[in-house]
mmCIF file as Biopython writes it, N, C-alpha, C and O atoms, coordinates in Angstrom:
data_model
#
loop_
_atom_site.group_PDB
_atom_site.id
_atom_site.type_symbol
_atom_site.label_atom_id
_atom_site.label_alt_id
_atom_site.label_comp_id
_atom_site.label_asym_id
_atom_site.label_entity_id
_atom_site.label_seq_id
_atom_site.pdbx_PDB_ins_code
_atom_site.Cartn_x
_atom_site.Cartn_y
_atom_site.Cartn_z
_atom_site.occupancy
_atom_site.B_iso_or_equiv
_atom_site.auth_seq_id
_atom_site.auth_asym_id
_atom_site.pdbx_PDB_model_num
ATOM 1   N N  . MET A ? 1  ? 120.565 91.366 92.062  1.0 0.0 1  A 1 
ATOM 2   C CA . MET A ? 1  ? 121.936 91.446 92.506  1.0 0.0 1  A 1 
ATOM 3   C C  . MET A ? 1  ? 122.222 90.385 93.568  1.0 0.0 1  A 1 
ATOM 4   O O  . MET A ? 1  ? 123.240 89.693 93.520  1.0 0.0 1  A 1 
ATOM 5   N N  . ARG A ? 2  ? 121.295 90.274 94.532  1.0 0.0 2  A 1 
ATOM 6   C CA . ARG A ? 2  ? 121.513 89.290 95.594  1.0 0.0 2  A 1 
ATOM 7   C C  . ARG A ? 2  ? 121.544 87.874 95.043  1.0 0.0 2  A 1 
ATOM 8   O O  . ARG A ? 2  ? 122.363 87.049 95.450  1.0 0.0 2  A 1 
ATOM 9   N N  . LEU A ? 3  ? 120.638 87.607 94.113  1.0 0.0 3  A 1 
ATOM 10  C CA . LEU A ? 3  ? 120.558 86.269 93.540  1.0 0.0 3  A 1 
ATOM 11  C C  . LEU A ? 3  ? 121.829 85.921 92.784  1.0 0.0 3  A 1 
ATOM 12  O O  . LEU A ? 3  ? 122.321 84.796 92.879  1.0 0.0 3  A 1 
ATOM 13  N N  . SER A ? 4  ? 122.359 86.866 92.042  1.0 0.0 4  A 1 
ATOM 14  C CA . SER A ? 4  ? 123.591 86.657 91.292  1.0 0.0 4  A 1 
ATOM 15  C C  . SER A ? 4  ? 124.754 86.368 92.234  1.0 0.0 4  A 1 
ATOM 16  O O  . SER A ? 4  ? 125.555 85.464 91.998  1.0 0.0 4  A 1 
ATOM 17  N N  . HIS A ? 5  ? 124.829 87.148 93.300  1.0 0.0 5  A 1 
ATOM 18  C CA . HIS A ? 5  ? 125.906 86.954 94.277  1.0 0.0 5  A 1 
ATOM 19  C C  . HIS A ? 5  ? 125.758 85.591 94.964  1.0 0.0 5  A 1 
ATOM 20  O O  . HIS A ? 5  ? 126.744 84.882 95.163  1.0 0.0 5  A 1 
ATOM 21  N N  . ALA A ? 6  ? 124.531 85.233 95.322  1.0 0.0 6  A 1 
ATOM 22  C CA . ALA A ? 6  ? 124.282 83.944 95.966  1.0 0.0 6  A 1 
ATOM 23  C C  . ALA A ? 6  ? 124.645 82.795 95.037  1.0 0.0 6  A 1 
ATOM 24  O O  . ALA A ? 6  ? 125.205 81.790 95.474  1.0 0.0 6  A 1 
ATOM 25  N N  . HIS A ? 7  ? 124.327 82.942 93.765  1.0 0.0 7  A 1 
ATOM 26  C CA . HIS A ? 7  ? 124.638 81.900 92.789  1.0 0.0 7  A 1 
ATOM 27  C C  . HIS A ? 7  ? 126.154 81.725 92.660  1.0 0.0 7  A 1 
ATOM 28  O O  . HIS A ? 7  ? 126.647 80.598 92.629  1.0 0.0 7  A 1 
ATOM 29  N N  . THR A ? 8  ? 126.882 82.822 92.588  1.0 0.0 8  A 1 
ATOM 30  C CA . THR A ? 8  ? 128.341 82.760 92.480  1.0 0.0 8  A 1 
ATOM 31  C C  . THR A ? 8  ? 128.946 82.080 93.700  1.0 0.0 8  A 1 
ATOM 32  O O  . THR A ? 8  ? 129.830 81.234 93.567  1.0 0.0 8  A 1 
ATOM 33  N N  . LEU A ? 9  ? 128.475 82.444 94.884  1.0 0.0 9  A 1 
ATOM 34  C CA . LEU A ? 9  ? 128.984 81.813 96.102  1.0 0.0 9  A 1 
ATOM 35  C C  . LEU A ? 9  ? 128.678 80.319 96.106  1.0 0.0 9  A 1 
ATOM 36  O O  . LEU A ? 9  ? 129.524 79.511 96.489  1.0 0.0 9  A 1 
ATOM 37  N N  . ALA A ? 10 ? 127.472 79.949 95.682  1.0 0.0 10 A 1 
ATOM 38  C CA . ALA A ? 10 ? 127.086 78.542 95.658  1.0 0.0 10 A 1 
ATOM 39  C C  . ALA A ? 10 ? 127.952 77.745 94.690  1.0 0.0 10 A 1 
ATOM 40  O O  . ALA A ? 10 ? 128.316 76.604 94.974  1.0 0.0 10 A 1 
ATOM 41  N N  . LEU A ? 11 ? 128.279 78.339 93.554  1.0 0.0 11 A 1 
ATOM 42  C CA . LEU A ? 11 ? 129.129 77.646 92.583  1.0 0.0 11 A 1 
ATOM 43  C C  . LEU A ? 11 ? 130.511 77.356 93.147  1.0 0.0 11 A 1 
ATOM 44  O O  . LEU A ? 11 ? 131.129 76.344 92.816  1.0 0.0 11 A 1 
ATOM 45  N N  . HIS A ? 12 ? 130.988 78.251 94.001  1.0 0.0 12 A 1 
ATOM 46  C CA . HIS A ? 12 ? 132.314 78.079 94.598  1.0 0.0 12 A 1 
ATOM 47  C C  . HIS A ? 12 ? 132.260 77.311 95.918  1.0 0.0 12 A 1 
ATOM 48  O O  . HIS A ? 12 ? 133.289 77.091 96.557  1.0 0.0 12 A 1 
ATOM 49  N N  . GLY A ? 13 ? 131.063 76.909 96.318  1.0 0.0 13 A 1 
ATOM 50  C CA . GLY A ? 13 ? 130.907 76.164 97.559  1.0 0.0 13 A 1 
ATOM 51  C C  . GLY A ? 13 ? 131.154 77.030 98.782  1.0 0.0 13 A 1 
ATOM 52  O O  . GLY A ? 13 ? 131.572 76.525 99.825  1.0 0.0 13 A 1 
ATOM 53  N N  . GLU A ? 14 ? 130.903 78.319 98.667  1.0 0.0 14 A 1 
ATOM 54  C CA . GLU A ? 14 ? 131.130 79.246 99.776  1.0 0.0 14 A 1 
ATOM 55  C C  . GLU A ? 14 ? 129.792 79.712 100.342 1.0 0.0 14 A 1 
ATOM 56  O O  . GLU A ? 14 ? 128.741 79.549 99.723  1.0 0.0 14 A 1 
ATOM 57  N N  . ARG A ? 15 ? 129.864 80.293 101.529 1.0 0.0 15 A 1 
ATOM 58  C CA . ARG A ? 15 ? 128.680 80.867 102.164 1.0 0.0 15 A 1 
ATOM 59  C C  . ARG A ? 15 ? 128.943 82.337 102.459 1.0 0.0 15 A 1 
ATOM 60  O O  . ARG A ? 15 ? 130.074 82.742 102.729 1.0 0.0 15 A 1 
ATOM 61  N N  . LEU A ? 16 ? 127.887 83.116 102.401 1.0 0.0 16 A 1 
ATOM 62  C CA . LEU A ? 16 ? 127.987 84.535 102.698 1.0 0.0 16 A 1 
ATOM 63  C C  . LEU A ? 16 ? 128.238 84.712 104.191 1.0 0.0 16 A 1 
ATOM 64  O O  . LEU A ? 16 ? 127.521 84.134 105.007 1.0 0.0 16 A 1 
ATOM 65  N N  . PRO A ? 17 ? 129.239 85.497 104.558 1.0 0.0 17 A 1 
ATOM 66  C CA . PRO A ? 17 ? 129.482 85.741 105.982 1.0 0.0 17 A 1 
ATOM 67  C C  . PRO A ? 17 ? 128.256 86.378 106.640 1.0 0.0 17 A 1 
ATOM 68  O O  . PRO A ? 17 ? 127.562 87.190 106.028 1.0 0.0 17 A 1 
ATOM 69  N N  . LYS A ? 18 ? 128.005 86.004 107.878 1.0 0.0 18 A 1 
ATOM 70  C CA . LYS A ? 18 ? 126.797 86.462 108.562 1.0 0.0 18 A 1 
ATOM 71  C C  . LYS A ? 18 ? 126.726 87.984 108.662 1.0 0.0 18 A 1 
ATOM 72  O O  . LYS A ? 18 ? 125.630 88.544 108.664 1.0 0.0 18 A 1 
ATOM 73  N N  . ASP A ? 19 ? 127.858 88.661 108.744 1.0 0.0 19 A 1 
ATOM 74  C CA . ASP A ? 19 ? 127.832 90.125 108.843 1.0 0.0 19 A 1 
ATOM 75  C C  . ASP A ? 19 ? 127.393 90.790 107.536 1.0 0.0 19 A 1 
ATOM 76  O O  . ASP A ? 19 ? 127.123 91.991 107.519 1.0 0.0 19 A 1 
ATOM 77  N N  . GLN A ? 20 ? 127.318 90.024 106.443 1.0 0.0 20 A 1 
ATOM 78  C CA . GLN A ? 20 ? 126.868 90.562 105.161 1.0 0.0 20 A 1 
ATOM 79  C C  . GLN A ? 20 ? 125.420 90.190 104.838 1.0 0.0 20 A 1 
ATOM 80  O O  . GLN A ? 20 ? 124.898 90.577 103.792 1.0 0.0 20 A 1 
ATOM 81  N N  . TRP A ? 21 ? 124.777 89.446 105.726 1.0 0.0 21 A 1 
ATOM 82  C CA . TRP A ? 21 ? 123.382 89.085 105.518 1.0 0.0 21 A 1 
ATOM 83  C C  . TRP A ? 21 ? 122.521 90.343 105.541 1.0 0.0 21 A 1 
ATOM 84  O O  . TRP A ? 21 ? 122.858 91.317 106.215 1.0 0.0 21 A 1 
ATOM 85  N N  . THR A ? 22 ? 121.419 90.326 104.811 1.0 0.0 22 A 1 
ATOM 86  C CA . THR A ? 22 ? 120.482 91.442 104.833 1.0 0.0 22 A 1 
ATOM 87  C C  . THR A ? 22 ? 119.734 91.421 106.157 1.0 0.0 22 A 1 
ATOM 88  O O  . THR A ? 22 ? 119.173 90.401 106.557 1.0 0.0 22 A 1 
ATOM 89  N N  . LYS A ? 23 ? 119.737 92.561 106.825 1.0 0.0 23 A 1 
ATOM 90  C CA . LYS A ? 23 ? 119.033 92.664 108.101 1.0 0.0 23 A 1 
ATOM 91  C C  . LYS A ? 23 ? 117.552 92.911 107.833 1.0 0.0 23 A 1 
ATOM 92  O O  . LYS A ? 23 ? 117.184 93.494 106.813 1.0 0.0 23 A 1 
ATOM 93  N N  . TRP A ? 24 ? 116.716 92.465 108.750 1.0 0.0 24 A 1 
ATOM 94  C CA . TRP A ? 24 ? 115.274 92.577 108.586 1.0 0.0 24 A 1 
ATOM 95  C C  . TRP A ? 24 ? 114.852 94.024 108.348 1.0 0.0 24 A 1 
ATOM 96  O O  . TRP A ? 24 ? 114.016 94.288 107.484 1.0 0.0 24 A 1 
ATOM 97  N N  . GLU A ? 25 ? 115.412 94.951 109.091 1.0 0.0 25 A 1 
ATOM 98  C CA . GLU A ? 25 ? 115.015 96.357 108.951 1.0 0.0 25 A 1 
ATOM 99  C C  . GLU A ? 25 ? 115.526 96.984 107.653 1.0 0.0 25 A 1 
ATOM 100 O O  . GLU A ? 25 ? 115.016 98.024 107.237 1.0 0.0 25 A 1 
ATOM 101 N N  . ASP A ? 26 ? 116.522 96.373 107.005 1.0 0.0 26 A 1 
ATOM 102 C CA . ASP A ? 26 ? 117.055 96.883 105.740 1.0 0.0 26 A 1 
ATOM 103 C C  . ASP A ? 26 ? 116.413 96.224 104.519 1.0 0.0 26 A 1 
ATOM 104 O O  . ASP A ? 26 ? 116.744 96.563 103.383 1.0 0.0 26 A 1 
ATOM 105 N N  . GLU A ? 27 ? 115.503 95.291 104.753 1.0 0.0 27 A 1 
ATOM 106 C CA . GLU A ? 27 ? 114.879 94.549 103.657 1.0 0.0 27 A 1 
ATOM 107 C C  . GLU A ? 27 ? 114.065 95.479 102.762 1.0 0.0 27 A 1 
ATOM 108 O O  . GLU A ? 27 ? 113.428 96.417 103.241 1.0 0.0 27 A 1 
ATOM 109 N N  . THR A ? 28 ? 114.092 95.211 101.470 1.0 0.0 28 A 1 
ATOM 110 C CA . THR A ? 28 ? 113.319 95.974 100.496 1.0 0.0 28 A 1 
ATOM 111 C C  . THR A ? 28 ? 112.058 95.184 100.168 1.0 0.0 28 A 1 
ATOM 112 O O  . THR A ? 28 ? 112.130 94.070 99.649  1.0 0.0 28 A 1 
ATOM 113 N N  . TRP A ? 29 ? 110.920 95.761 100.471 1.0 0.0 29 A 1 
ATOM 114 C CA . TRP A ? 29 ? 109.645 95.088 100.243 1.0 0.0 29 A 1 
ATOM 115 C C  . TRP A ? 29 ? 109.116 95.482 98.878  1.0 0.0 29 A 1 
ATOM 116 O O  . TRP A ? 29 ? 108.162 96.253 98.773  1.0 0.0 29 A 1 
ATOM 117 N N  . TYR A ? 30 ? 109.732 94.956 97.838  1.0 0.0 30 A 1 
ATOM 118 C CA . TYR A ? 30 ? 109.419 95.361 96.472  1.0 0.0 30 A 1 
ATOM 119 C C  . TYR A ? 30 ? 108.045 94.897 96.000  1.0 0.0 30 A 1 
ATOM 120 O O  . TYR A ? 30 ? 107.505 95.479 95.059  1.0 0.0 30 A 1 
ATOM 121 N N  . LEU A ? 31 ? 107.469 93.890 96.606  1.0 0.0 31 A 1 
ATOM 122 C CA . LEU A ? 31 ? 106.140 93.415 96.196  1.0 0.0 31 A 1 
ATOM 123 C C  . LEU A ? 31 ? 105.005 94.058 96.990  1.0 0.0 31 A 1 
ATOM 124 O O  . LEU A ? 31 ? 103.839 93.886 96.635  1.0 0.0 31 A 1 
ATOM 125 N N  . LYS A ? 32 ? 105.317 94.786 98.045  1.0 0.0 32 A 1 
ATOM 126 C CA . LYS A ? 32 ? 104.300 95.363 98.923  1.0 0.0 32 A 1 
ATOM 127 C C  . LYS A ? 32 ? 103.279 96.216 98.185  1.0 0.0 32 A 1 
ATOM 128 O O  . LYS A ? 32 ? 102.086 96.049 98.438  1.0 0.0 32 A 1 
ATOM 129 N N  . PRO A ? 33 ? 103.668 97.122 97.284  1.0 0.0 33 A 1 
ATOM 130 C CA . PRO A ? 33 ? 102.656 97.925 96.583  1.0 0.0 33 A 1 
ATOM 131 C C  . PRO A ? 33 ? 101.668 97.072 95.782  1.0 0.0 33 A 1 
ATOM 132 O O  . PRO A ? 33 ? 100.483 97.396 95.711  1.0 0.0 33 A 1 
ATOM 133 N N  . TYR A ? 34 ? 102.146 96.004 95.192  1.0 0.0 34 A 1 
ATOM 134 C CA . TYR A ? 34 ? 101.275 95.131 94.405  1.0 0.0 34 A 1 
ATOM 135 C C  . TYR A ? 34 ? 100.317 94.354 95.310  1.0 0.0 34 A 1 
ATOM 136 O O  . TYR A ? 34 ? 99.142  94.189 94.981  1.0 0.0 34 A 1 
ATOM 137 N N  . LEU A ? 35 ? 100.819 93.884 96.437  1.0 0.0 35 A 1 
ATOM 138 C CA . LEU A ? 35 ? 99.960  93.159 97.373  1.0 0.0 35 A 1 
ATOM 139 C C  . LEU A ? 35 ? 98.894  94.079 97.962  1.0 0.0 35 A 1 
ATOM 140 O O  . LEU A ? 35 ? 97.747  93.670 98.143  1.0 0.0 35 A 1 
ATOM 141 N N  . ASP A ? 36 ? 99.273  95.321 98.259  1.0 0.0 36 A 1 
ATOM 142 C CA . ASP A ? 36 ? 98.296  96.291 98.760  1.0 0.0 36 A 1 
ATOM 143 C C  . ASP A ? 36 ? 97.207  96.559 97.726  1.0 0.0 36 A 1 
ATOM 144 O O  . ASP A ? 36 ? 96.032  96.686 98.069  1.0 0.0 36 A 1 
ATOM 145 N N  . GLU A ? 37 ? 97.603  96.645 96.468  1.0 0.0 37 A 1 
ATOM 146 C CA . GLU A ? 37 ? 96.638  96.882 95.391  1.0 0.0 37 A 1 
ATOM 147 C C  . GLU A ? 37 ? 95.654  95.715 95.272  1.0 0.0 37 A 1 
ATOM 148 O O  . GLU A ? 37 ? 94.458  95.927 95.072  1.0 0.0 37 A 1 
ATOM 149 N N  . ILE A ? 38 ? 96.153  94.503 95.392  1.0 0.0 38 A 1 
ATOM 150 C CA . ILE A ? 38 ? 95.296  93.317 95.322  1.0 0.0 38 A 1 
ATOM 151 C C  . ILE A ? 38 ? 94.306  93.310 96.481  1.0 0.0 38 A 1 
ATOM 152 O O  . ILE A ? 38 ? 93.122  93.033 96.292  1.0 0.0 38 A 1 
ATOM 153 N N  . GLU A ? 39 ? 94.797  93.617 97.685  1.0 0.0 39 A 1 
ATOM 154 C CA . GLU A ? 39 ? 93.912  93.649 98.850  1.0 0.0 39 A 1 
ATOM 155 C C  . GLU A ? 39 ? 92.824  94.709 98.686  1.0 0.0 39 A 1 
ATOM 156 O O  . GLU A ? 39 ? 91.671  94.472 99.045  1.0 0.0 39 A 1 
ATOM 157 N N  . ALA A ? 40 ? 93.185  95.879 98.145  1.0 0.0 40 A 1 
ATOM 158 C CA . ALA A ? 40 ? 92.201  96.946 97.918  1.0 0.0 40 A 1 
ATOM 159 C C  . ALA A ? 40 ? 91.157  96.509 96.894  1.0 0.0 40 A 1 
ATOM 160 O O  . ALA A ? 40 ? 89.973  96.807 97.052  1.0 0.0 40 A 1 
ATOM 161 N N  . GLU A ? 41 ? 91.585  95.808 95.852  1.0 0.0 41 A 1 
ATOM 162 C CA . GLU A ? 41 ? 90.642  95.318 94.841  1.0 0.0 41 A 1 
ATOM 163 C C  . GLU A ? 41 ? 89.691  94.279 95.430  1.0 0.0 41 A 1 
ATOM 164 O O  . GLU A ? 41 ? 88.495  94.290 95.136  1.0 0.0 41 A 1 
ATOM 165 N N  . LYS A ? 42 ? 90.221  93.382 96.261  1.0 0.0 42 A 1 
ATOM 166 C CA . LYS A ? 42 ? 89.370  92.371 96.894  1.0 0.0 42 A 1 
ATOM 167 C C  . LYS A ? 42 ? 88.332  93.032 97.799  1.0 0.0 42 A 1 
ATOM 168 O O  . LYS A ? 42 ? 87.166  92.637 97.819  1.0 0.0 42 A 1 
ATOM 169 N N  . LYS A ? 43 ? 88.776  94.046 98.547  1.0 0.0 43 A 1 
ATOM 170 C CA . LYS A ? 43 ? 87.860  94.745 99.445  1.0 0.0 43 A 1 
ATOM 171 C C  . LYS A ? 43 ? 86.784  95.480 98.649  1.0 0.0 43 A 1 
ATOM 172 O O  . LYS A ? 43 ? 85.606  95.426 98.999  1.0 0.0 43 A 1 
ATOM 173 N N  . ALA A ? 44 ? 87.186  96.165 97.584  1.0 0.0 44 A 1 
ATOM 174 C CA . ALA A ? 44 ? 86.226  96.896 96.754  1.0 0.0 44 A 1 
ATOM 175 C C  . ALA A ? 44 ? 85.235  95.941 96.107  1.0 0.0 44 A 1 
ATOM 176 O O  . ALA A ? 44 ? 84.048  96.255 96.018  1.0 0.0 44 A 1 
ATOM 177 N N  . ARG A ? 45 ? 85.693  94.796 95.659  1.0 0.0 45 A 1 
ATOM 178 C CA . ARG A ? 45 ? 84.809  93.812 95.027  1.0 0.0 45 A 1 
ATOM 179 C C  . ARG A ? 45 ? 83.785  93.298 96.032  1.0 0.0 45 A 1 
ATOM 180 O O  . ARG A ? 45 ? 82.607  93.153 95.707  1.0 0.0 45 A 1 
ATOM 181 N N  . ALA A ? 46 ? 84.236  93.024 97.248  1.0 0.0 46 A 1 
ATOM 182 C CA . ALA A ? 46 ? 83.323  92.524 98.274  1.0 0.0 46 A 1 
ATOM 183 C C  . ALA A ? 46 ? 82.291  93.581 98.653  1.0 0.0 46 A 1 
ATOM 184 O O  . ALA A ? 46 ? 81.131  93.256 98.906  1.0 0.0 46 A 1 
ATOM 185 N N  . GLU A ? 47 ? 82.712  94.850 98.692  1.0 0.0 47 A 1 
ATOM 186 C CA . GLU A ? 47 ? 81.787  95.926 99.060  1.0 0.0 47 A 1 
ATOM 187 C C  . GLU A ? 47 ? 80.769  96.214 97.960  1.0 0.0 47 A 1 
ATOM 188 O O  . GLU A ? 47 ? 79.621  96.544 98.256  1.0 0.0 47 A 1 
ATOM 189 N N  . THR A ? 48 ? 81.170  96.097 96.705  1.0 0.0 48 A 1 
ATOM 190 C CA . THR A ? 48 ? 80.264  96.448 95.609  1.0 0.0 48 A 1 
ATOM 191 C C  . THR A ? 48 ? 79.344  95.302 95.207  1.0 0.0 48 A 1 
ATOM 192 O O  . THR A ? 48 ? 78.209  95.545 94.797  1.0 0.0 48 A 1 
ATOM 193 N N  . THR A ? 49 ? 79.805  94.068 95.315  1.0 0.0 49 A 1 
ATOM 194 C CA . THR A ? 49 ? 78.981  92.940 94.883  1.0 0.0 49 A 1 
ATOM 195 C C  . THR A ? 49 ? 78.217  92.306 96.025  1.0 0.0 49 A 1 
ATOM 196 O O  . THR A ? 49 ? 77.177  91.685 95.807  1.0 0.0 49 A 1 
ATOM 197 N N  . GLY A ? 50 ? 78.716  92.453 97.235  1.0 0.0 50 A 1 
ATOM 198 C CA . GLY A ? 50 ? 78.077  91.819 98.375  1.0 0.0 50 A 1 
ATOM 199 C C  . GLY A ? 50 ? 78.424  90.344 98.493  1.0 0.0 50 A 1 
ATOM 200 O O  . GLY A ? 50 ? 77.965  89.674 99.418  1.0 0.0 50 A 1 
ATOM 201 N N  . LEU A ? 51 ? 79.219  89.836 97.579  1.0 0.0 51 A 1 
ATOM 202 C CA . LEU A ? 51 ? 79.628  88.434 97.622  1.0 0.0 51 A 1 
ATOM 203 C C  . LEU A ? 51 ? 80.876  88.285 98.479  1.0 0.0 51 A 1 
ATOM 204 O O  . LEU A ? 51 ? 81.787  89.112 98.427  1.0 0.0 51 A 1 
ATOM 205 N N  . ILE A ? 52 ? 80.901  87.230 99.258  1.0 0.0 52 A 1 
ATOM 206 C CA . ILE A ? 52 ? 82.067  86.954 100.087 1.0 0.0 52 A 1 
ATOM 207 C C  . ILE A ? 52 ? 82.796  85.761 99.486  1.0 0.0 52 A 1 
ATOM 208 O O  . ILE A ? 52 ? 82.197  84.701 99.304  1.0 0.0 52 A 1 
ATOM 209 N N  . PRO A ? 53 ? 84.085  85.917 99.173  1.0 0.0 53 A 1 
ATOM 210 C CA . PRO A ? 53 ? 84.842  84.798 98.614  1.0 0.0 53 A 1 
ATOM 211 C C  . PRO A ? 53 ? 84.894  83.628 99.596  1.0 0.0 53 A 1 
ATOM 212 O O  . PRO A ? 53 ? 84.904  83.845 100.808 1.0 0.0 53 A 1 
ATOM 213 N N  . PRO A ? 54 ? 84.928  82.401 99.096  1.0 0.0 54 A 1 
ATOM 214 C CA . PRO A ? 54 ? 84.931  81.222 99.960  1.0 0.0 54 A 1 
ATOM 215 C C  . PRO A ? 54 ? 86.049  81.221 100.997 1.0 0.0 54 A 1 
ATOM 216 O O  . PRO A ? 54 ? 85.838  80.772 102.124 1.0 0.0 54 A 1 
ATOM 217 N N  . PHE A ? 55 ? 87.237  81.715 100.639 1.0 0.0 55 A 1 
ATOM 218 C CA . PHE A ? 55 ? 88.340  81.681 101.596 1.0 0.0 55 A 1 
ATOM 219 C C  . PHE A ? 55 ? 88.077  82.619 102.779 1.0 0.0 55 A 1 
ATOM 220 O O  . PHE A ? 55 ? 88.602  82.384 103.868 1.0 0.0 55 A 1 
ATOM 221 N N  . GLU A ? 56 ? 87.281  83.670 102.593 1.0 0.0 56 A 1 
ATOM 222 C CA . GLU A ? 56 ? 86.934  84.556 103.700 1.0 0.0 56 A 1 
ATOM 223 C C  . GLU A ? 56 ? 85.785  83.979 104.523 1.0 0.0 56 A 1 
ATOM 224 O O  . GLU A ? 56 ? 85.694  84.244 105.721 1.0 0.0 56 A 1 
ATOM 225 N N  . MET A ? 57 ? 84.921  83.207 103.907 1.0 0.0 57 A 1 
ATOM 226 C CA . MET A ? 57 ? 83.815  82.589 104.631 1.0 0.0 57 A 1 
ATOM 227 C C  . MET A ? 57 ? 84.352  81.636 105.683 1.0 0.0 57 A 1 
ATOM 228 O O  . MET A ? 57 ? 83.821  81.570 106.791 1.0 0.0 57 A 1 
ATOM 229 N N  . LYS A ? 58 ? 85.404  80.896 105.345 1.0 0.0 58 A 1 
ATOM 230 C CA . LYS A ? 58 ? 86.004  79.958 106.291 1.0 0.0 58 A 1 
ATOM 231 C C  . LYS A ? 58 ? 86.554  80.697 107.500 1.0 0.0 58 A 1 
ATOM 232 O O  . LYS A ? 58 ? 86.431  80.217 108.627 1.0 0.0 58 A 1 
ATOM 233 N N  . GLN A ? 59 ? 87.164  81.866 107.281 1.0 0.0 59 A 1 
ATOM 234 C CA . GLN A ? 59 ? 87.720  82.648 108.385 1.0 0.0 59 A 1 
ATOM 235 C C  . GLN A ? 59 ? 86.610  83.179 109.284 1.0 0.0 59 A 1 
ATOM 236 O O  . GLN A ? 59 ? 86.771  83.214 110.505 1.0 0.0 59 A 1 
ATOM 237 N N  . GLN A ? 60 ? 85.488  83.594 108.700 1.0 0.0 60 A 1 
ATOM 238 C CA . GLN A ? 60 ? 84.391  84.143 109.483 1.0 0.0 60 A 1 
ATOM 239 C C  . GLN A ? 60 ? 83.712  83.068 110.324 1.0 0.0 60 A 1 
ATOM 240 O O  . GLN A ? 60 ? 83.246  83.354 111.427 1.0 0.0 60 A 1 
ATOM 241 N N  . GLU A ? 61 ? 83.648  81.848 109.825 1.0 0.0 61 A 1 
ATOM 242 C CA . GLU A ? 61 ? 83.025  80.753 110.565 1.0 0.0 61 A 1 
ATOM 243 C C  . GLU A ? 61 ? 83.842  80.383 111.789 1.0 0.0 61 A 1 
ATOM 244 O O  . GLU A ? 61 ? 83.283  79.927 112.787 1.0 0.0 61 A 1 
ATOM 245 N N  . GLY A ? 62 ? 85.151  80.570 111.732 1.0 0.0 62 A 1 
ATOM 246 C CA . GLY A ? 62 ? 86.037  80.173 112.820 1.0 0.0 62 A 1 
ATOM 247 C C  . GLY A ? 62 ? 86.013  81.099 114.015 1.0 0.0 62 A 1 
ATOM 248 O O  . GLY A ? 62 ? 86.669  80.803 115.013 1.0 0.0 62 A 1 
ATOM 249 N N  . HIS A ? 63 ? 85.292  82.206 113.966 1.0 0.0 63 A 1 
ATOM 250 C CA . HIS A ? 63 ? 85.274  83.180 115.067 1.0 0.0 63 A 1 
ATOM 251 C C  . HIS A ? 63 ? 84.761  82.592 116.313 1.0 0.0 63 A 1 
ATOM 252 O O  . HIS A ? 63 ? 84.681  83.277 117.332 1.0 0.0 63 A 1 
#
């Protein structure tokens, strides 16, 4: 819905009034459940295999 409205405004060369902007506390975090699931899978994989992914090794070295 937001994208459609933004596209229509852009076609007319208009901008959304600031009072209609989505506020941070009203934001819908629609991807959060999927990101949480990915993080849980990464954690489970690290615990069961004992292997540490390269991107985590870099973070541990920086301590």
